[in-house]
Jmol script that loads the backbone (N, CA, C; Angstrom):
load data "model"
ATOM      1  N   MET A   1      88.355  99.813  89.156  1.00  0.00           N
ATOM      2  CA  MET A   1      89.659  99.790  89.778  1.00  0.00           C
ATOM      3  C   MET A   1      89.633  98.783  90.925  1.00  0.00           C
ATOM      4  N   ALA A   2      90.642  97.975  90.985  1.00  0.00           N
ATOM      5  CA  ALA A   2      90.746  96.969  92.041  1.00  0.00           C
ATOM      6  C   ALA A   2      91.322  97.589  93.316  1.00  0.00           C
ATOM      7  N   VAL A   3      91.032  96.959  94.426  1.00  0.00           N
ATOM      8  CA  VAL A   3      91.635  97.372  95.690  1.00  0.00           C
ATOM      9  C   VAL A   3      93.091  96.927  95.676  1.00  0.00           C
ATOM     10  N   ARG A   4      93.967  97.834  95.981  1.00  0.00           N
ATOM     11  CA  ARG A   4      95.390  97.522  95.971  1.00  0.00           C
ATOM     12  C   ARG A   4      95.864  97.304  97.393  1.00  0.00           C
ATOM     13  N   GLN A   5      96.417  96.140  97.635  1.00  0.00           N
ATOM     14  CA  GLN A   5      96.889  95.799  98.964  1.00  0.00           C
ATOM     15  C   GLN A   5      98.405  95.818  99.061  1.00  0.00           C
ATOM     16  N   HIS A   6      99.082  95.877  97.949  1.00  0.00           N
ATOM     17  CA  HIS A   6     100.541  95.862  97.929  1.00  0.00           C
ATOM     18  C   HIS A   6     101.046  97.294  97.921  1.00  0.00           C
ATOM     19  N   LYS A   7     101.880  97.640  98.888  1.00  0.00           N
ATOM     20  CA  LYS A   7     102.497  98.965  98.885  1.00  0.00           C
ATOM     21  C   LYS A   7     103.970  98.782  99.186  1.00  0.00           C
ATOM     22  N   PRO A   8     104.835  99.424  98.473  1.00  0.00           N
ATOM     23  CA  PRO A   8     104.485 100.234  97.303  1.00  0.00           C
ATOM     24  C   PRO A   8     104.083  99.359  96.119  1.00  0.00           C
ATOM     25  N   TYR A   9     103.449  99.997  95.147  1.00  0.00           N
ATOM     26  CA  TYR A   9     103.110  99.345  93.891  1.00  0.00           C
ATOM     27  C   TYR A   9     103.388 100.343  92.777  1.00  0.00           C
ATOM     28  N   TYR A  10     103.187  99.930  91.555  1.00  0.00           N
ATOM     29  CA  TYR A  10     103.548 100.763  90.407  1.00  0.00           C
ATOM     30  C   TYR A  10     102.314 101.194  89.626  1.00  0.00           C
ATOM     31  N   ALA A  11     102.391 102.401  89.068  1.00  0.00           N
ATOM     32  CA  ALA A  11     101.356 102.926  88.180  1.00  0.00           C
ATOM     33  C   ALA A  11     101.994 103.194  86.818  1.00  0.00           C
ATOM     34  N   VAL A  12     101.381 102.648  85.768  1.00  0.00           N
ATOM     35  CA  VAL A  12     101.802 102.946  84.405  1.00  0.00           C
ATOM     36  C   VAL A  12     100.775 103.924  83.856  1.00  0.00           C
ATOM     37  N   ILE A  13     101.218 105.154  83.592  1.00  0.00           N
ATOM     38  CA  ILE A  13     100.346 106.239  83.169  1.00  0.00           C
ATOM     39  C   ILE A  13     100.517 106.427  81.664  1.00  0.00           C
ATOM     40  N   PHE A  14      99.439 106.185  80.922  1.00  0.00           N
ATOM     41  CA  PHE A  14      99.448 106.244  79.461  1.00  0.00           C
ATOM     42  C   PHE A  14      98.601 107.436  79.036  1.00  0.00           C
ATOM     43  N   SER A  15      99.255 108.526  78.631  1.00  0.00           N
ATOM     44  CA  SER A  15      98.566 109.721  78.128  1.00  0.00           C
ATOM     45  C   SER A  15      98.581 109.648  76.611  1.00  0.00           C
ATOM     46  N   SER A  16      97.423 109.857  75.998  1.00  0.00           N
ATOM     47  CA  SER A  16      97.363 109.657  74.546  1.00  0.00           C
ATOM     48  C   SER A  16      96.392 110.612  73.868  1.00  0.00           C
ATOM     49  N   GLN A  17      96.594 110.730  72.565  1.00  0.00           N
ATOM     50  CA  GLN A  17      95.675 111.448  71.695  1.00  0.00           C
ATOM     51  C   GLN A  17      95.227 110.471  70.619  1.00  0.00           C
ATOM     52  N   ARG A  18      93.944 110.180  70.582  1.00  0.00           N
ATOM     53  CA  ARG A  18      93.382 109.247  69.607  1.00  0.00           C
ATOM     54  C   ARG A  18      93.277 109.892  68.239  1.00  0.00           C
ATOM     55  N   SER A  19      93.507 109.078  67.218  1.00  0.00           N
ATOM     56  CA  SER A  19      93.208 109.512  65.855  1.00  0.00           C
ATOM     57  C   SER A  19      91.709 109.305  65.647  1.00  0.00           C
ATOM     58  N   LYS A  20      91.215 109.685  64.500  1.00  0.00           N
ATOM     59  CA  LYS A  20      89.795 109.484  64.179  1.00  0.00           C
ATOM     60  C   LYS A  20      89.584 108.148  63.460  1.00  0.00           C
ATOM     61  N   GLU A  21      90.658 107.398  63.262  1.00  0.00           N
ATOM     62  CA  GLU A  21      90.613 106.171  62.461  1.00  0.00           C
ATOM     63  C   GLU A  21      90.074 104.965  63.239  1.00  0.00           C
ATOM     64  N   ASP A  22      89.211 104.197  62.609  1.00  0.00           N
ATOM     65  CA  ASP A  22      88.784 102.865  63.037  1.00  0.00           C
ATOM     66  C   ASP A  22      88.336 102.794  64.496  1.00  0.00           C
ATOM     67  N   GLU A  23      87.320 103.550  64.834  1.00  0.00           N
ATOM     68  CA  GLU A  23      86.819 103.583  66.216  1.00  0.00           C
ATOM     69  C   GLU A  23      86.358 102.202  66.681  1.00  0.00           C
ATOM     70  N   ALA A  24      85.663 101.469  65.824  1.00  0.00           N
ATOM     71  CA  ALA A  24      85.165 100.142  66.203  1.00  0.00           C
ATOM     72  C   ALA A  24      86.320  99.182  66.480  1.00  0.00           C
ATOM     73  N   GLY A  25      87.343  99.208  65.634  1.00  0.00           N
ATOM     74  CA  GLY A  25      88.512  98.357  65.830  1.00  0.00           C
ATOM     75  C   GLY A  25      89.249  98.705  67.111  1.00  0.00           C
ATOM     76  N   TYR A  26      89.361 100.001  67.374  1.00  0.00           N
ATOM     77  CA  TYR A  26      90.013 100.468  68.599  1.00  0.00           C
ATOM     78  C   TYR A  26      89.254  99.977  69.834  1.00  0.00           C
ATOM     79  N   GLN A  27      87.946 100.158  69.845  1.00  0.00           N
ATOM     80  CA  GLN A  27      87.144  99.751  71.002  1.00  0.00           C
ATOM     81  C   GLN A  27      87.240  98.245  71.239  1.00  0.00           C
ATOM     82  N   ALA A  28      87.198  97.469  70.172  1.00  0.00           N
ATOM     83  CA  ALA A  28      87.311  96.015  70.304  1.00  0.00           C
ATOM     84  C   ALA A  28      88.666  95.621  70.888  1.00  0.00           C
ATOM     85  N   MET A  29      89.725  96.245  70.405  1.00  0.00           N
ATOM     86  CA  MET A  29      91.063  95.927  70.914  1.00  0.00           C
ATOM     87  C   MET A  29      91.221  96.400  72.354  1.00  0.00           C
ATOM     88  N   ALA A  30      90.706  97.563  72.678  1.00  0.00           N
ATOM     89  CA  ALA A  30      90.809  98.067  74.050  1.00  0.00           C
ATOM     90  C   ALA A  30      90.133  97.107  75.033  1.00  0.00           C
ATOM     91  N   GLU A  31      88.969  96.615  74.667  1.00  0.00           N
ATOM     92  CA  GLU A  31      88.255  95.657  75.529  1.00  0.00           C
ATOM     93  C   GLU A  31      89.046  94.359  75.657  1.00  0.00           C
ATOM     94  N   ARG A  32      89.586  93.902  74.545  1.00  0.00           N
ATOM     95  CA  ARG A  32      90.381  92.668  74.571  1.00  0.00           C
ATOM     96  C   ARG A  32      91.610  92.825  75.460  1.00  0.00           C
ATOM     97  N   MET A  33      92.298  93.965  75.368  1.00  0.00           N
ATOM     98  CA  MET A  33      93.499  94.202  76.173  1.00  0.00           C
ATOM     99  C   MET A  33      93.147  94.329  77.653  1.00  0.00           C
ATOM    100  N   PHE A  34      92.014  94.955  77.951  1.00  0.00           N
ATOM    101  CA  PHE A  34      91.578  95.072  79.343  1.00  0.00           C
ATOM    102  C   PHE A  34      91.336  93.687  79.940  1.00  0.00           C
ATOM    103  N   MET A  35      90.647  92.831  79.202  1.00  0.00           N
ATOM    104  CA  MET A  35      90.371  91.479  79.688  1.00  0.00           C
ATOM    105  C   MET A  35      91.667  90.678  79.853  1.00  0.00           C
ATOM    106  N   LEU A  36      92.573  90.827  78.921  1.00  0.00           N
ATOM    107  CA  LEU A  36      93.837  90.106  78.976  1.00  0.00           C
ATOM    108  C   LEU A  36      94.724  90.603  80.118  1.00  0.00           C
ATOM    109  N   ALA A  37      94.785  91.914  80.307  1.00  0.00           N
ATOM    110  CA  ALA A  37      95.622  92.488  81.372  1.00  0.00           C
ATOM    111  C   ALA A  37      95.192  91.978  82.743  1.00  0.00           C
ATOM    112  N   GLN A  38      93.894  91.840  82.941  1.00  0.00           N
ATOM    113  CA  GLN A  38      93.387  91.377  84.234  1.00  0.00           C
ATOM    114  C   GLN A  38      93.872  89.971  84.592  1.00  0.00           C
ATOM    115  N   LYS A  39      94.272  89.206  83.588  1.00  0.00           N
ATOM    116  CA  LYS A  39      94.732  87.833  83.804  1.00  0.00           C
ATOM    117  C   LYS A  39      96.243  87.750  84.031  1.00  0.00           C
ATOM    118  N   GLN A  40      96.930  88.873  83.886  1.00  0.00           N
ATOM    119  CA  GLN A  40      98.382  88.876  84.001  1.00  0.00           C
ATOM    120  C   GLN A  40      98.824  88.865  85.463  1.00  0.00           C
ATOM    121  N   ALA A  41      99.884  88.124  85.735  1.00  0.00           N
ATOM    122  CA  ALA A  41     100.472  88.110  87.080  1.00  0.00           C
ATOM    123  C   ALA A  41     100.898  89.523  87.454  1.00  0.00           C
ATOM    124  N   GLY A  42     100.562  89.939  88.649  1.00  0.00           N
ATOM    125  CA  GLY A  42     100.956  91.252  89.140  1.00  0.00           C
ATOM    126  C   GLY A  42      99.989  92.377  88.829  1.00  0.00           C
ATOM    127  N   TYR A  43      98.937  92.116  88.060  1.00  0.00           N
ATOM    128  CA  TYR A  43      97.933  93.140  87.729  1.00  0.00           C
ATOM    129  C   TYR A  43      97.149  93.502  88.986  1.00  0.00           C
ATOM    130  N   LEU A  44      96.970  94.806  89.226  1.00  0.00           N
ATOM    131  CA  LEU A  44      96.241  95.262  90.412  1.00  0.00           C
ATOM    132  C   LEU A  44      95.012  96.096  90.099  1.00  0.00           C
ATOM    133  N   GLY A  45      94.940  96.724  88.925  1.00  0.00           N
ATOM    134  CA  GLY A  45      93.764  97.539  88.616  1.00  0.00           C
ATOM    135  C   GLY A  45      93.987  98.443  87.420  1.00  0.00           C
ATOM    136  N   PHE A  46      92.913  99.179  87.056  1.00  0.00           N
ATOM    137  CA  PHE A  46      92.944 100.008  85.853  1.00  0.00           C
ATOM    138  C   PHE A  46      91.914 101.125  85.978  1.00  0.00           C
ATOM    139  N   GLU A  47      92.278 102.311  85.507  1.00  0.00           N
ATOM    140  CA  GLU A  47      91.367 103.462  85.425  1.00  0.00           C
ATOM    141  C   GLU A  47      91.637 104.172  84.104  1.00  0.00           C
ATOM    142  N   SER A  48      90.586 104.737  83.490  1.00  0.00           N
ATOM    143  CA  SER A  48      90.780 105.398  82.206  1.00  0.00           C
ATOM    144  C   SER A  48      89.715 106.458  81.973  1.00  0.00           C
ATOM    145  N   VAL A  49      90.125 107.568  81.365  1.00  0.00           N
ATOM    146  CA  VAL A  49      89.198 108.618  80.945  1.00  0.00           C
ATOM    147  C   VAL A  49      89.646 109.137  79.575  1.00  0.00           C
ATOM    148  N   ARG A  50      88.664 109.585  78.785  1.00  0.00           N
ATOM    149  CA  ARG A  50      88.959 110.175  77.483  1.00  0.00           C
ATOM    150  C   ARG A  50      87.932 111.271  77.228  1.00  0.00           C
ATOM    151  N   ASP A  51      88.384 112.427  76.729  1.00  0.00           N
ATOM    152  CA  ASP A  51      87.447 113.506  76.451  1.00  0.00           C
ATOM    153  C   ASP A  51      86.912 113.417  75.024  1.00  0.00           C
ATOM    154  N   GLN A  52      86.001 114.313  74.682  1.00  0.00           N
ATOM    155  CA  GLN A  52      85.347 114.274  73.373  1.00  0.00           C
ATOM    156  C   GLN A  52      86.292 114.600  72.221  1.00  0.00           C
ATOM    157  N   ASN A  53      87.447 115.177  72.522  1.00  0.00           N
ATOM    158  CA  ASN A  53      88.431 115.483  71.485  1.00  0.00           C
ATOM    159  C   ASN A  53      89.455 114.366  71.290  1.00  0.00           C
ATOM    160  N   GLY A  54      89.317 113.270  72.057  1.00  0.00           N
ATOM    161  CA  GLY A  54      90.197 112.124  71.889  1.00  0.00           C
ATOM    162  C   GLY A  54      91.408 112.098  72.794  1.00  0.00           C
ATOM    163  N   SER A  55      91.549 113.096  73.657  1.00  0.00           N
ATOM    164  CA  SER A  55      92.663 113.122  74.602  1.00  0.00           C
ATOM    165  C   SER A  55      92.299 112.252  75.805  1.00  0.00           C
ATOM    166  N   GLY A  56      93.225 111.367  76.216  1.00  0.00           N
ATOM    167  CA  GLY A  56      92.895 110.462  77.297  1.00  0.00           C
ATOM    168  C   GLY A  56      94.073 110.128  78.187  1.00  0.00           C
ATOM    169  N   ILE A  57      93.741 109.626  79.365  1.00  0.00           N
ATOM    170  CA  ILE A  57      94.734 109.120  80.305  1.00  0.00           C
ATOM    171  C   ILE A  57      94.222 107.794  80.832  1.00  0.00           C
ATOM    172  N   SER A  58      95.065 106.770  80.736  1.00  0.00           N
ATOM    173  CA  SER A  58      94.771 105.454  81.294  1.00  0.00           C
ATOM    174  C   SER A  58      95.883 105.114  82.275  1.00  0.00           C
ATOM    175  N   VAL A  59      95.499 104.586  83.414  1.00  0.00           N
ATOM    176  CA  VAL A  59      96.483 104.203  84.424  1.00  0.00           C
ATOM    177  C   VAL A  59      96.247 102.748  84.790  1.00  0.00           C
ATOM    178  N   SER A  60      97.280 101.937  84.613  1.00  0.00           N
ATOM    179  CA  SER A  60      97.205 100.555  85.078  1.00  0.00           C
ATOM    180  C   SER A  60      98.130 100.420  86.277  1.00  0.00           C
ATOM    181  N   TYR A  61      97.739  99.557  87.213  1.00  0.00           N
ATOM    182  CA  TYR A  61      98.465  99.389  88.467  1.00  0.00           C
ATOM    183  C   TYR A  61      99.040  97.981  88.519  1.00  0.00           C
ATOM    184  N   TRP A  62     100.305  97.889  88.956  1.00  0.00           N
ATOM    185  CA  TRP A  62     101.041  96.633  88.924  1.00  0.00           C
ATOM    186  C   TRP A  62     101.821  96.433  90.218  1.00  0.00           C
ATOM    187  N   LYS A  63     101.996  95.175  90.568  1.00  0.00           N
ATOM    188  CA  LYS A  63     102.702  94.798  91.790  1.00  0.00           C
ATOM    189  C   LYS A  63     104.171  95.213  91.752  1.00  0.00           C
ATOM    190  N   ASP A  64     104.820  95.037  90.585  1.00  0.00           N
ATOM    191  CA  ASP A  64     106.261  95.309  90.501  1.00  0.00           C
ATOM    192  C   ASP A  64     106.670  95.569  89.047  1.00  0.00           C
ATOM    193  N   LYS A  65     107.934  95.958  88.874  1.00  0.00           N
ATOM    194  CA  LYS A  65     108.436  96.274  87.541  1.00  0.00           C
ATOM    195  C   LYS A  65     108.476  95.043  86.640  1.00  0.00           C
ATOM    196  N   ALA A  66     108.721  93.871  87.207  1.00  0.00           N
ATOM    197  CA  ALA A  66     108.734  92.643  86.397  1.00  0.00           C
ATOM    198  C   ALA A  66     107.360  92.385  85.788  1.00  0.00           C
ATOM    199  N   SER A  67     106.294  92.659  86.521  1.00  0.00           N
ATOM    200  CA  SER A  67     104.931  92.491  86.006  1.00  0.00           C
ATOM    201  C   SER A  67     104.656  93.457  84.858  1.00  0.00           C
ATOM    202  N   ILE A  68     105.135  94.678  84.988  1.00  0.00           N
ATOM    203  CA  ILE A  68     104.976  95.683  83.929  1.00  0.00           C
ATOM    204  C   ILE A  68     105.710  95.223  82.669  1.00  0.00           C
ATOM    205  N   LYS A  69     106.931  94.769  82.826  1.00  0.00           N
ATOM    206  CA  LYS A  69     107.725  94.300  81.689  1.00  0.00           C
ATOM    207  C   LYS A  69     107.063  93.104  81.006  1.00  0.00           C
ATOM    208  N   ALA A  70     106.555  92.161  81.796  1.00  0.00           N
ATOM    209  CA  ALA A  70     105.883  90.990  81.216  1.00  0.00           C
ATOM    210  C   ALA A  70     104.658  91.419  80.417  1.00  0.00           C
ATOM    211  N   TRP A  71     103.899  92.395  80.910  1.00  0.00           N
ATOM    212  CA  TRP A  71     102.725  92.891  80.186  1.00  0.00           C
ATOM    213  C   TRP A  71     103.146  93.610  78.913  1.00  0.00           C
ATOM    214  N   LYS A  72     104.167  94.451  78.999  1.00  0.00           N
ATOM    215  CA  LYS A  72     104.649  95.173  77.819  1.00  0.00           C
ATOM    216  C   LYS A  72     105.063  94.201  76.720  1.00  0.00           C
ATOM    217  N   ASP A  73     105.651  93.071  77.093  1.00  0.00           N
ATOM    218  CA  ASP A  73     106.171  92.104  76.134  1.00  0.00           C
ATOM    219  C   ASP A  73     105.195  90.982  75.788  1.00  0.00           C
ATOM    220  N   GLN A  74     103.983  91.009  76.318  1.00  0.00           N
ATOM    221  CA  GLN A  74     102.994  89.969  76.048  1.00  0.00           C
ATOM    222  C   GLN A  74     102.642  90.014  74.554  1.00  0.00           C
ATOM    223  N   THR A  75     102.590  88.870  73.910  1.00  0.00           N
ATOM    224  CA  THR A  75     102.464  88.773  72.450  1.00  0.00           C
ATOM    225  C   THR A  75     101.272  89.539  71.880  1.00  0.00           C
ATOM    226  N   ASP A  76     100.078  89.321  72.416  1.00  0.00           N
ATOM    227  CA  ASP A  76      98.895  90.026  71.903  1.00  0.00           C
ATOM    228  C   ASP A  76      98.976  91.520  72.182  1.00  0.00           C
ATOM    229  N   HIS A  77      99.572  91.894  73.294  1.00  0.00           N
ATOM    230  CA  HIS A  77      99.734  93.304  73.637  1.00  0.00           C
ATOM    231  C   HIS A  77     100.722  93.969  72.672  1.00  0.00           C
ATOM    232  N   LEU A  78     101.746  93.248  72.251  1.00  0.00           N
ATOM    233  CA  LEU A  78     102.690  93.786  71.255  1.00  0.00           C
ATOM    234  C   LEU A  78     101.973  94.106  69.944  1.00  0.00           C
ATOM    235  N   VAL A  79     101.052  93.247  69.531  1.00  0.00           N
ATOM    236  CA  VAL A  79     100.261  93.495  68.323  1.00  0.00           C
ATOM    237  C   VAL A  79      99.428  94.763  68.501  1.00  0.00           C
ATOM    238  N   ALA A  80      98.765  94.892  69.649  1.00  0.00           N
ATOM    239  CA  ALA A  80      97.947  96.083  69.931  1.00  0.00           C
ATOM    240  C   ALA A  80      98.801  97.351  69.934  1.00  0.00           C
ATOM    241  N   GLN A  81      99.991  97.268  70.502  1.00  0.00           N
ATOM    242  CA  GLN A  81     100.881  98.429  70.525  1.00  0.00           C
ATOM    243  C   GLN A  81     101.231  98.878  69.109  1.00  0.00           C
ATOM    244  N   GLY A  82     101.529  97.916  68.237  1.00  0.00           N
ATOM    245  CA  GLY A  82     101.857  98.243  66.841  1.00  0.00           C
ATOM    246  C   GLY A  82     100.690  98.888  66.123  1.00  0.00           C
ATOM    247  N   GLN A  83      99.495  98.368  66.339  1.00  0.00           N
ATOM    248  CA  GLN A  83      98.313  98.957  65.706  1.00  0.00           C
ATOM    249  C   GLN A  83      98.032 100.345  66.277  1.00  0.00           C
ATOM    250  N   GLY A  84      98.284 100.509  67.558  1.00  0.00           N
ATOM    251  CA  GLY A  84      98.111 101.825  68.169  1.00  0.00           C
ATOM    252  C   GLY A  84      98.999 102.864  67.506  1.00  0.00           C
ATOM    253  N   ARG A  85     100.268 102.512  67.301  1.00  0.00           N
ATOM    254  CA  ARG A  85     101.196 103.456  66.660  1.00  0.00           C
ATOM    255  C   ARG A  85     100.831 103.713  65.201  1.00  0.00           C
ATOM    256  N   SER A  86     100.378 102.698  64.492  1.00  0.00           N
ATOM    257  CA  SER A  86     100.115 102.880  63.064  1.00  0.00           C
ATOM    258  C   SER A  86      98.722 103.429  62.756  1.00  0.00           C
ATOM    259  N   ARG A  87      97.742 103.226  63.662  1.00  0.00           N
ATOM    260  CA  ARG A  87      96.357 103.570  63.327  1.00  0.00           C
ATOM    261  C   ARG A  87      95.634 104.432  64.356  1.00  0.00           C
ATOM    262  N   TRP A  88      95.747 104.115  65.630  1.00  0.00           N
ATOM    263  CA  TRP A  88      94.803 104.635  66.613  1.00  0.00           C
ATOM    264  C   TRP A  88      95.260 105.846  67.410  1.00  0.00           C
ATOM    265  N   TYR A  89      96.543 106.133  67.419  1.00  0.00           N
ATOM    266  CA  TYR A  89      97.044 107.277  68.194  1.00  0.00           C
ATOM    267  C   TYR A  89      97.842 108.213  67.305  1.00  0.00           C
ATOM    268  N   THR A  90      97.688 109.519  67.539  1.00  0.00           N
ATOM    269  CA  THR A  90      98.556 110.491  66.885  1.00  0.00           C
ATOM    270  C   THR A  90      99.770 110.777  67.755  1.00  0.00           C
ATOM    271  N   GLN A  91      99.630 110.515  69.056  1.00  0.00           N
ATOM    272  CA  GLN A  91     100.756 110.631  69.980  1.00  0.00           C
ATOM    273  C   GLN A  91     100.400 109.961  71.301  1.00  0.00           C
ATOM    274  N   TYR A  92     101.431 109.581  72.026  1.00  0.00           N
ATOM    275  CA  TYR A  92     101.233 109.084  73.388  1.00  0.00           C
ATOM    276  C   TYR A  92     102.517 109.207  74.185  1.00  0.00           C
ATOM    277  N   LYS A  93     102.377 109.143  75.496  1.00  0.00           N
ATOM    278  CA  LYS A  93     103.508 109.164  76.406  1.00  0.00           C
ATOM    279  C   LYS A  93     103.203 108.192  77.533  1.00  0.00           C
ATOM    280  N   ILE A  94     104.218 107.454  77.951  1.00  0.00           N
ATOM    281  CA  ILE A  94     104.070 106.499  79.048  1.00  0.00           C
ATOM    282  C   ILE A  94     104.992 106.921  80.182  1.00  0.00           C
ATOM    283  N   ARG A  95     104.440 106.951  81.380  1.00  0.00           N
ATOM    284  CA  ARG A  95     105.212 107.242  82.586  1.00  0.00           C
ATOM    285  C   ARG A  95     105.008 106.089  83.556  1.00  0.00           C
ATOM    286  N   ILE A  96     106.056 105.708  84.249  1.00  0.00           N
ATOM    287  CA  ILE A  96     105.951 104.660  85.256  1.00  0.00           C
ATOM    288  C   ILE A  96     106.329 105.288  86.594  1.00  0.00           C
ATOM    289  N   ALA A  97     105.433 105.145  87.563  1.00  0.00           N
ATOM    290  CA  ALA A  97     105.630 105.768  88.871  1.00  0.00           C
ATOM    291  C   ALA A  97     105.457 104.740  89.984  1.00  0.00           C
ATOM    292  N   ILE A  98     106.157 104.967  91.076  1.00  0.00           N
ATOM    293  CA  ILE A  98     105.988 104.149  92.269  1.00  0.00           C
ATOM    294  C   ILE A  98     104.966 104.832  93.163  1.00  0.00           C
ATOM    295  N   VAL A  99     103.953 104.090  93.567  1.00  0.00           N
ATOM    296  CA  VAL A  99     102.939 104.608  94.484  1.00  0.00           C
ATOM    297  C   VAL A  99     103.307 104.119  95.884  1.00  0.00           C
ATOM    298  N   LYS A 100     103.655 105.051  96.736  1.00  0.00           N
ATOM    299  CA  LYS A 100     104.055 104.696  98.096  1.00  0.00           C
ATOM    300  C   LYS A 100     102.921 104.810  99.091  1.00  0.00           C
ATOM    301  N   ASN A 101     101.922 105.604  98.735  1.00  0.00           N
ATOM    302  CA  ASN A 101     100.806 105.829  99.660  1.00  0.00           C
ATOM    303  C   ASN A 101      99.568 106.169  98.836  1.00  0.00           C
ATOM    304  N   GLU A 102      98.424 105.920  99.407  1.00  0.00           N
ATOM    305  CA  GLU A 102      97.163 106.323  98.775  1.00  0.00           C
ATOM    306  C   GLU A 102      96.149 106.604  99.876  1.00  0.00           C
ATOM    307  N   TYR A 103      95.229 107.473  99.562  1.00  0.00           N
ATOM    308  CA  TYR A 103      94.116 107.739 100.467  1.00  0.00           C
ATOM    309  C   TYR A 103      92.956 108.234  99.626  1.00  0.00           C
ATOM    310  N   GLY A 104      91.774 108.238 100.190  1.00  0.00           N
ATOM    311  CA  GLY A 104      90.618 108.668  99.427  1.00  0.00           C
ATOM    312  C   GLY A 104      89.406 108.892 100.310  1.00  0.00           C
ATOM    313  N   PHE A 105      88.300 109.125  99.650  1.00  0.00           N
ATOM    314  CA  PHE A 105      87.034 109.378 100.299  1.00  0.00           C
ATOM    315  C   PHE A 105      85.953 108.718  99.477  1.00  0.00           C
ATOM    316  N   LYS A 106      84.996 108.103 100.112  1.00  0.00           N
ATOM    317  CA  LYS A 106      83.855 107.522  99.415  1.00  0.00           C
ATOM    318  C   LYS A 106      82.631 107.716 100.292  1.00  0.00           C
ATOM    319  N   LYS A 107      81.617 108.342  99.754  1.00  0.00           N
ATOM    320  CA  LYS A 107      80.387 108.597 100.496  1.00  0.00           C
ATOM    321  C   LYS A 107      79.457 107.435 100.418  1.00  0.00           C
TER     322      LYS A 107
END
end "model"
wireframe off; spacefill off
backbone 0.3
color backbone group
């Protein structure tokens, strides 16, 4: 996760359930999308977890809504989205939230 200096900023929360189909293809595409997202204007960071049953939450952080829209409409990302719906997910939900404040602890 990158340090976020822009406040407020946006969080795109992607909750999903993975299918059992094509794990290698999914992993390759996920890595490709992560590398590509980092190059997008307005990208601020990414966090992701998935349990052994395939349920996961990924959160990407963006400077503004225009950056989110540009990422959603990016050509290679559109291909990944289509494959996700047809092969890799049994369901998903996307939420977009404004982050007005953050705090934490690190030992």
